[in-house]
N, C-alpha and C positions, 0 to 999 in steps of 0.2 A: 347703204342700200335702202331702197324704199321698203316700207312695211305696210301690209294690209291686215287690219283687224276685221274679221268677217263673222257672220252668223251671230250678230249682236242685236240687242234691243237698244236703239239709239235714243238717248234722253236729250232732247234739245230744249233748254230752258228759254231760249230766245224766241223760238217758234211755238213753244208750249206743246210739243208733240212727243209721242213715243212711236217710233217706227222700227221696222226690221231691216237690217242691212249691214253695211260695213263702212270703214273709214280708211282711206289711203293716207299714209304719212311719208314725208320725205324732207330731209334737211331740217328737222325740228318743227315742221309745220304740217297742218292738215292740207292735203292736196285736193282731195275730193271726198264727198260723203255719199255713200250708197252705190257708187259706180263699181262694177266688177273689175278686179285687177288683171293686168297681163300676167302670163304664166311665169315670167322671170322674177316677179316680186315675191319676197318672203311673206308668207302668210301665217297668221295665228287664228285658229278657230276659237271664238269666244264661247261656243257651245250654248248659245242662247242667253248668256249673261248680259247684264246691263252695261252700257258704255256711256259715260257722261263726261262733261268737262271736269277737270280736277278741282277740288275744293279750294277756295281762297279764304283762309281763316284769319279774320281780324281779331287781334287782341291776345295773341299767344305770349305767355311769359317764358322766356328762356333765361336762366339764372346766371348768365355770364354778362358782365363781370360780377364777382362778389360771392355768389352762392352756387358755384359749379357742382357741388355735391348734390344739389337738388335736381338740376337739369343742365345739360350742356348742349351746344349746338349739334354735336354729333348724335346724342341720344334723342333730342327733339326731332332731328331730321329723320332718323330711323322710324320714330313713332308716327311722324307725319306721313311718310311714304306708306307705312303699313295701314294708315287710316284713310288713304285716298286724298290726303291734303297735298297739293302740288305747290301751293304758295302760302307761306306763313308770314303774317305781318306782326312783328313782335312789339311788345309794350316796353316803355322806357323805365318801368318801376324796378330797376336793378340797383345794385349797391357798388359803386355810386350810380346815380341816375344818368341816363343818356341825355345830357344837357349841353354838351360841347361837341364841336366837329371832331375833335381828337378821339373822344370816346366812341362817337358814332363810326368813325373810320376803323377803330379797333374791332368793334363787333361786326362790322361789315366784312372785314378780312377774315375773322374767325368763322363767320357763317359760310362764306364762300369756300373756305378750305375744308370745313368739317362736315357739311351737309350736302345731300344730293338733290334736295328740293329747292325751289326758289324761296329766298328769304328777303323781305323788305322790313325796314325799321321805322317805328315812330320815334320821335324825340319828345322830351319833356317840354311843356309849355312855359314853365317858370324854372328858374335855377334851383336845383336840388328838389324840385317839386314842392318847394316851400311856400309858393303863393305870394312871394314878395317882389320878385323882379323877373321880367320875362327874359327868355333865352334869346340868343342871336338867331332869330328865325331865318333870316336871309342866308347866313353862313351854313346853317344846318340844312336848309333846302339844297344848297349847292353841294353839300356833302352827301346828299341822298335821302334825307328824311322824307317820308311819304305822308306824314301827318304829325300833329302835335297834341299831346295829352299829358295831364298830370295824373291820369288814372283815378284811383279812388281817393287821392288827396285833393279834395274839392277846393278850388280857389275861392276863399271867402271874401277877399277884398275885391269888390266889384269894380273899383277904379283900375286896379291892376289887370283884372280880367278884360275889362273894356279896352284898355290900351293894347293888350296882347291880341285881342280879336280884331281891332282896327288895323294893326300892323299886319296881321295874317291876311286880312281881307285885301290889303294893298298888294300883297304878293301872291294872291290866289291860293294860299295854303289852307288845308283842311284842319279844323280844330275838332278834336274828339272829346266830348264831355262825359262825365259820370253823374247823371241826374240824381242828386241826393241833397237833402238839407243836413249838413254835417252835425249841427247841434242836436237835432232830434235823433239822428242815427248813431251817435257816439255810444259805443259799448253794446250795441244791440246784437243779439245772436239769433233772433227769430222775428217773425212778423206778428204784430200785435193782434190779439184775438183770444178767444176762450182757450184754444189749445195751448198757446204759449203760456197763458196764465196758469193753467192746470199743471204744466210741466215746470213752472217756476223759472222760465228763461227770460232774461232781459230782452225786451222787444222794442220794435219801432213801428209806427203807423205807416201804411202805404202812402199816406199823404206827404211823407218826407220826400218821396220820389217825385210826386206831383209838384210840390213846391220848388224843388231843385230844377225841374224841367221848365216850369213857368218862368223862373228867373233867367235861365239860359236862353229860352226863346225870346224873351224881352230884349236881351243883349244882342242876340242875332238880328232882331228887327232893327235895332239901333245902329249896328255896325255893318250889317250886310255880309258877314263872314259865312263861309261854307262850314256847316256844322253837322256832326254826326253824334247822336246819343249812343254810347256804347251798349247800354242795356236798359230796355224798357221792360218792366216785369209786373206791373200792376195795371188793372183796367182804368184806374183813376187817372193815369197819365196819358191815356189814349186820346181823349177829347182835345187837350191842348196840342198834341202832336198833329192830329187831323186838321185843326184850325191853322196851324203854322204852314202846313203843306197847301191848304186851300188858299191861303193868303200869298202864296208864291215865294215863301222863304226857302232858301237853299238848305233844307233840313232833311236828314234821313235818320233812321234808328235801327238798332240791332237788338237781339235778344239772345241769351245763352241757351244752349241745348238743355241745360239742367232746369231752367225755368219753363221750358216747353214740355218736359217729360216727367218732372217730379213735383211734389207739392209739400206743404208744411207738415203733413202727417208723416212724411218719410223720416223726420228727425225724432220720431216718437221714442226710439230706443237710445236716444242721446248719442247716436253714431256720428262722430265728428267728421267723417268723410262726406256727410251731407251738409256740412256747414259751409256755405258759400256766401258771397257778397254781391248784390243784396241777398238777404235771407230768402229761402224758399217761400213762395206765396200760397194763397188758398187755391183750391181746385177751380173755383170760379175765375180767378186771375189767370191760372194756367190755360184754361179754355179760351179766355179772351185773347191771350197772346197768340195761341194757335190760329184763331180766327183772323187776327190782325196780320199774321204772316200770309194767310190764304188770300186775303183781299188786297195785299200789298201795302197796307199802312205801315207795318214793320218790314223793313227792306232786307235785313241781313240776319242770318243765324250763324253764331260763332261758338267756338268751344270754350272761350275764356279760360284756356288751359293755364292752371296755376299750380305748379308743383309745390308740395310741402313735405318735409321729411317726417319720419315717424315721431320724432321727439316733439314736433310742432302740433301733431294731431292727437297724440296719446295723452290728452289733458282733459279736465272737465270741459263740458261743451262750451260754456261761455268764455273759457280761457283759451281754447284751442284756436289755431290759426285758421283763417278762412281760405277756401279755394279747393279746387279739384282738378286732377289731370283729365284731359278729354280729347287729345289729338286722335287716339285710336278708337275712342268710343263715340265720337261725333256722328259718324255716318250710321252705325247700327242703331244708336239711340234715335236719330232722326227718322230712321225707317220704321220706328214704332208708330209714328204719325201717319206713315203711308199704309201700314198694315191695318191700322184702326180706321182707315178711310177718311181721316181728317185732312190730309194733304196728298196731292198727286206727286209723282216723281218730278215732273217739270216744275211744279211749284217749289218743291224742296230745293232743286238745283238752281232755281232762280235766286233763292235766298242764300244758298251755300256757295255759289260760284259766280253767276252772272252779275248780280247786284253789287257784291263787294268789289269785284273787279272794276265795274263801271264807276263806283263811288271813288275809288282810289286812282282812277285813270290808268289802270293796267290793261295790257293787251292779253286778256285771259277770260276764262269763263264762258267761251262760246264753242259750239260744235259746228263750225262752218269753214269752208275753204279759205286758207290764208291765216287762220287762227293758229296760235301755238299748239303744238301737239302735247299739251299737258292734260292727261286723261286718266280716268279711273275706270276699271272694269270690275264689277262686283255682282255677286249673286244675292239679290235682296231676300231670298227665302231660306238661305242656309242657316240652320239653327246652331247655337253654341251656348255654352255656359261660360261667362267671363271669369277668368282667373287673373286677378290683379298682378300676380307675380310673373305672368307671361307678357305683360306690357313692356314695350321697349323703353318707355320713360324711366329715368332713374328713380323718380318718386312714384309711389304706387297708390296715391290717395284718390281712388275712384269710388264714387257712390254706387257704381254698378257691379262691384265685386260679388260674384256668386249669382248674378242675375241671368235669367234666360233671355237671350237676345237673338235677333234674326238679321242677317246681312253680313257677308264676309267679302272683303276686298280680295279679288283674285290677282289683280295686276295694277300697278301705278306707273305711269310714264311721264317723264318731264323732258320737254323738247324732243320727244320721240324716243327717248332712251328709257328702257325698263329699269326702274329704281326699286321696285318691289314686286315679288312674284315671278313666276316663270324662271328665266335664267338670271335674274338680278342677283347681285352679291349681297343685297340687304338682308 
């Protein structure tokens, strides 16, 4: 039966507008926007809440195969639905890496059977993410790979990387890089500066990111490959990114929600839940990233969801594993930027939904007739204190534990089906 979601604030990232009205859904698609429904249609009153395209989250780590105790497709799917994420794009940094069609087909089946949200998968760029031999890109594309990345294992052999990029270019494949100079960043736990020195933490200069991005952009110019930088976190990397776009290179960039809402001072108590990769930056860098999202220089905001068990985090700061879970906190953390007046809701959902869908060639991220009915209904003003043990993720390593936040997801729909909230079984 058709469904009408009415009395909502409609967030349209494509038009850049916020209007009042409703959305008609039928057969998994949006039929109309704003039109009043016939009497026979089932209706849900959104009571003035916001309605937006579901979040498309690039760079989620689900720990199947190899580390299912940290996160499974089922637990990640529940967390995503609770956070308004309707499409997860998973990373290949599993154990073993997703570097063959057989492993990709395994995780594709597991995801389809265990989760109620859309899940697409990246594949590794080199075998075992070892940087020595490129994977069978063509076969992996045929098996459903949506992009290729070695994640934080930066390929140091430029000849290998050039060959992989050239082959990816011939197939139209997207390469996702992690801009970092691995020699400079090896063993770093914080960003270089007075604060890191006072705390006695091994640190890395922000120039390591700039150097890594400069190299990647040079290879993109040489090969013509489609390229996406997974995380830009420092102001020093913005000028080469701007030049690459101005020169017509097919380059886009993302930033994690943690680098938009936290800074280096948050690690002051040596809380390892704040240890992420790259390390948290200065407040000036954080502000520069927000401005870059606002003007469109940075295209995508992602969770960079990285589950770690307690044993990996309950260690001295420089020895603890990097990463934080963020599927459920992505939206309320992003809404901090809305409440502070730094970003509008259409700007947020441009980076959370529309741009990642466009970059990956997905039919998602839009609030328009004919678009998939992948939607999130949320109250941006609802206050709460985050309890990490209430998260659906198996791992609880969030830096927002105990934080006062605003913004609750009231309902998430995938293909017109309610997967969280209301009558959902989630």
